[in-house]
C-alpha positions as CSV (number, residue, x, y, z in Angstrom):
1,M,-24.7,-153.8,137.7
2,S,-27.6,-151.4,137.5
3,R,-30.9,-151.8,135.7
4,G,-33.0,-149.4,133.7
5,I,-36.4,-149.1,132.1
6,V,-36.6,-148.7,128.4
7,F,-39.8,-148.1,126.5
8,E,-38.5,-148.3,122.9
9,I,-35.4,-149.1,120.9
10,R,-35.7,-147.7,117.5
11,E,-33.3,-148.6,114.7
12,F,-32.5,-146.6,111.5
13,T,-33.2,-143.2,113.1
14,V,-31.7,-140.2,111.3
15,H,-32.8,-137.2,113.4
16,D,-31.1,-138.0,116.8
17,G,-27.5,-137.3,115.9
18,P,-25.2,-137.8,112.9
19,G,-25.7,-140.7,110.5
20,I,-27.9,-143.7,110.9
21,R,-28.5,-144.5,114.5
22,T,-30.2,-146.7,117.0
23,T,-32.1,-144.6,119.6
24,V,-32.9,-145.9,123.1
25,F,-35.9,-144.2,124.7
26,L,-35.8,-144.4,128.5
27,K,-38.8,-144.2,130.8
28,G,-39.4,-141.3,133.2
29,C,-39.2,-137.5,132.8
30,P,-39.4,-134.8,135.5
31,L,-40.8,-132.2,133.1
32,S,-44.5,-131.9,132.1
33,C,-44.2,-130.0,128.8
34,A,-47.6,-128.8,127.5
35,W,-46.5,-130.1,124.0
36,C,-44.9,-133.4,125.0
37,H,-45.0,-135.8,122.1
38,K,-43.9,-138.8,124.0
39,P,-46.4,-139.2,126.9
40,E,-45.6,-142.8,127.1
41,G,-42.1,-141.8,128.4
42,L,-43.3,-139.6,131.3
43,D,-44.0,-142.3,133.9
44,P,-40.8,-144.0,135.1
45,R,-42.6,-147.3,135.6
46,P,-43.7,-149.8,133.0
47,E,-47.3,-149.2,132.0
48,V,-50.0,-150.8,129.9
49,L,-51.1,-148.8,126.8
50,K,-54.5,-149.4,125.5
51,S,-55.7,-148.7,121.9
52,A,-58.0,-150.1,119.3
53,A,-55.3,-152.6,118.5
54,G,-55.4,-154.0,122.0
55,E,-53.1,-153.6,125.0
56,R,-49.3,-153.7,125.2
57,L,-46.8,-153.2,128.0
58,C,-44.7,-150.1,127.6
59,G,-41.4,-150.4,129.4
60,R,-39.0,-153.2,129.9
61,S,-36.2,-153.7,132.4
62,Y,-32.7,-154.2,131.1
63,A,-29.4,-154.9,132.9
64,A,-26.6,-152.6,131.6
65,E,-24.7,-155.4,129.9
66,E,-27.8,-156.9,128.4
67,L,-28.7,-153.6,126.7
68,A,-25.1,-152.9,125.7
69,E,-24.9,-156.3,124.0
70,L,-28.1,-155.7,122.1
71,L,-26.8,-152.3,120.9
72,R,-23.4,-153.7,120.0
73,R,-25.2,-156.2,117.7
74,T,-26.8,-153.3,115.8
75,A,-23.5,-151.7,115.1
76,P,-23.3,-152.9,111.5
77,L,-26.4,-150.8,110.8
78,F,-24.7,-147.6,111.7
79,A,-22.3,-147.3,108.7
80,E,-19.4,-145.0,109.1
81,K,-21.0,-142.0,110.8
82,G,-23.8,-143.4,112.9
83,G,-24.1,-144.6,116.4
84,V,-26.4,-144.9,119.4
85,T,-28.5,-142.1,121.0
86,F,-30.0,-142.2,124.5
87,S,-33.2,-140.3,124.6
88,G,-36.5,-140.5,126.6
89,G,-38.3,-139.5,128.6
90,E,-35.3,-138.0,130.2
91,P,-32.2,-140.3,130.1
92,T,-30.4,-138.4,132.9
93,A,-33.2,-139.6,135.2
94,Q,-31.5,-143.0,134.9
95,A,-28.0,-141.5,134.8
96,E,-26.1,-144.4,136.5
97,F,-27.7,-147.0,134.2
98,V,-27.1,-144.9,131.0
99,A,-23.5,-144.3,132.0
100,E,-22.9,-148.0,132.6
101,V,-24.3,-148.8,129.2
102,M,-22.2,-146.1,127.5
103,E,-19.1,-147.5,129.0
104,R,-19.8,-150.8,127.3
105,L,-20.1,-149.3,123.8
106,E,-16.4,-148.8,123.1
107,G,-15.8,-147.8,119.5
108,I,-19.4,-146.7,118.9
109,H,-20.4,-143.1,118.6
110,V,-22.7,-142.2,121.5
111,A,-25.1,-139.2,121.7
112,L,-27.2,-138.0,124.6
113,D,-30.5,-136.3,123.9
114,T,-31.6,-134.5,127.0
115,S,-33.7,-131.7,128.4
116,G,-30.7,-130.8,130.7
117,Y,-33.0,-130.8,133.7
118,C,-31.2,-132.8,136.4
119,P,-28.6,-132.3,139.2
120,E,-25.1,-131.4,137.9
121,P,-23.5,-134.7,139.1
122,E,-26.0,-136.8,137.2
123,F,-25.6,-134.6,134.1
124,R,-21.8,-134.8,134.2
125,L,-21.8,-138.5,134.8
126,V,-23.6,-139.1,131.5
127,A,-22.3,-136.1,129.4
128,E,-18.7,-137.0,130.0
129,R,-19.3,-140.4,128.4
130,A,-21.1,-139.1,125.4
131,D,-19.4,-138.1,122.1
132,L,-22.2,-135.6,121.4
133,V,-24.9,-133.9,123.5
134,L,-28.2,-132.8,122.1
135,L,-29.6,-130.3,124.6
136,D,-33.0,-128.8,124.5
137,L,-33.5,-125.1,125.3
138,K,-37.2,-124.6,125.4
139,L,-37.9,-121.2,127.0
140,M,-35.3,-118.8,128.4
141,D,-37.6,-116.8,130.7
142,P,-37.7,-118.6,134.0
143,R,-41.4,-117.9,134.6
144,E,-42.4,-119.0,131.2
145,H,-40.3,-122.1,131.5
146,L,-42.0,-123.0,134.8
147,R,-45.4,-122.2,133.3
148,W,-45.1,-124.5,130.2
149,T,-42.8,-127.3,131.5
150,G,-43.6,-127.4,135.2
151,V,-40.0,-126.8,136.3
152,D,-37.5,-124.0,136.6
153,N,-34.8,-123.6,133.9
154,G,-32.0,-122.9,136.4
155,P,-30.6,-126.5,136.3
156,V,-30.8,-126.5,132.5
157,L,-28.8,-123.3,132.2
158,A,-26.3,-124.5,134.8
159,N,-25.8,-127.7,132.9
160,L,-25.4,-125.8,129.6
161,G,-22.6,-123.8,131.3
162,M,-20.9,-127.0,132.5
163,L,-21.2,-128.5,129.1
164,A,-19.4,-125.5,127.5
165,G,-16.8,-125.7,130.2
166,M,-16.1,-129.4,129.4
167,G,-15.6,-128.5,125.7
168,K,-18.0,-131.3,124.8
169,P,-19.5,-131.0,121.3
170,F,-23.2,-130.1,121.7
171,V,-26.2,-129.2,119.6
172,V,-28.9,-126.9,121.1
173,R,-32.4,-127.9,120.0
174,V,-35.4,-125.6,120.3
175,P,-38.9,-127.1,119.8
176,L,-41.0,-124.6,117.8
177,V,-44.4,-124.4,119.7
178,P,-46.7,-121.8,118.1
179,E,-46.7,-118.6,120.1
180,V,-44.9,-120.3,123.0
181,T,-41.3,-121.1,122.2
182,D,-41.2,-119.7,118.6
183,T,-41.6,-116.1,119.6
184,E,-39.0,-113.5,118.5
185,E,-38.2,-112.7,122.1
186,N,-37.5,-116.3,123.0
187,L,-35.4,-117.2,120.0
188,R,-33.4,-114.0,120.4
189,A,-32.7,-115.0,124.0
190,V,-31.6,-118.5,122.9
191,A,-29.2,-116.9,120.4
192,E,-27.8,-114.5,123.0
193,T,-27.3,-117.3,125.5
194,V,-25.5,-119.8,123.3
195,R,-23.4,-117.3,121.2
196,G,-19.7,-118.0,121.6
197,L,-20.1,-121.0,123.8
198,N,-17.2,-123.5,123.6
199,G,-18.3,-126.7,121.9
200,L,-21.5,-125.4,120.3
201,V,-21.9,-127.2,116.9
202,R,-25.2,-125.5,115.9
203,V,-28.7,-124.7,116.9
204,E,-31.5,-126.8,115.5
205,L,-35.1,-125.5,115.3
206,L,-37.5,-128.4,115.6
207,P,-40.9,-128.0,113.7
208,Y,-43.9,-128.6,115.9
209,N,-45.2,-132.2,115.9
210,R,-48.9,-132.3,115.5
211,A,-49.2,-136.0,115.8
212,A,-48.6,-136.0,119.5
213,G,-52.2,-135.9,120.6
214,G,-53.1,-139.4,119.4
215,K,-50.9,-141.0,122.0
216,Y,-52.5,-139.6,125.1
217,A,-55.6,-141.7,125.2
218,A,-53.5,-144.9,125.1
219,C,-51.7,-143.7,128.2
220,G,-54.9,-142.8,130.0
221,R,-54.1,-139.1,129.7
222,T,-56.1,-136.2,128.1
223,W,-54.6,-134.1,125.4
224,K,-55.7,-130.5,125.9
225,P,-52.9,-128.2,124.8
226,P,-53.2,-124.7,126.3
227,F,-52.1,-123.1,123.1
228,D,-53.4,-123.0,119.5
229,E,-51.7,-125.9,117.7
230,S,-53.5,-125.0,114.5
231,L,-51.3,-121.9,114.1
232,P,-48.2,-122.2,112.0
233,H,-44.9,-122.1,113.9
234,R,-42.2,-119.5,113.1
235,E,-38.9,-120.7,111.6
236,D,-36.7,-117.7,112.3
237,L,-33.1,-118.4,111.4
238,A,-32.3,-114.7,110.9
239,T,-32.1,-114.1,114.7
240,F,-29.2,-116.6,114.9
241,I,-27.5,-115.7,111.6
242,E,-27.4,-112.0,112.7
243,R,-25.5,-113.1,115.9
244,G,-23.1,-115.4,114.1
245,V,-24.7,-118.6,115.6
246,P,-24.9,-121.6,113.2
247,A,-28.5,-122.7,113.0
248,R,-30.8,-124.8,110.8
249,I,-34.3,-126.2,110.6
250,A,-34.1,-129.8,111.6
């Protein structure tokens, strides 16, 4: 039985899939997005966070059955349409562990919240076991994606294609970062890429989170966004509507 590192289990979430959910945040992410709002999820190892309130250990090791049992006990909270969502960090970075936990959640709706950046075998291992996939599309231009996230978007687009080929229901989510991801050019490219894909439920545009910076000092990191976060982000649904792509502001 595999083990995994989790940095938070949050109950009563409503933005990580349908209904009321329990969201499991897994440690470790291969991206370094300039706007990351969960810096405590970047390092795959447990770490000590320091703040005015003191120190706390961020990250706990679970066996697959141990975590599954904990999540099964929260099932009465889900009501009819809720379930469990695996997020991060990047959950596919612990693909074997996440897949084992998913297999132990029979009868519970399971969602995967992912950047899509991982080798195809790991992505398939987890996506096949999910009832719904929430897939981020940040930047469609490969050079811009590399500039702002530190990685190429080739694996993301390959996994998007695989997801459509599986016929798995999925939601594409776009974080709206001012003058970075919210440009007319980028949103148009997202709409063109996802239009007509099998399994697409909708596109969700995620308003920029300005509360991210406060977490960095606790992680021993410096928050210096290379963009002007004081600018308003654009919420352009027209680009998607014109192309027949269902979309909404999340």
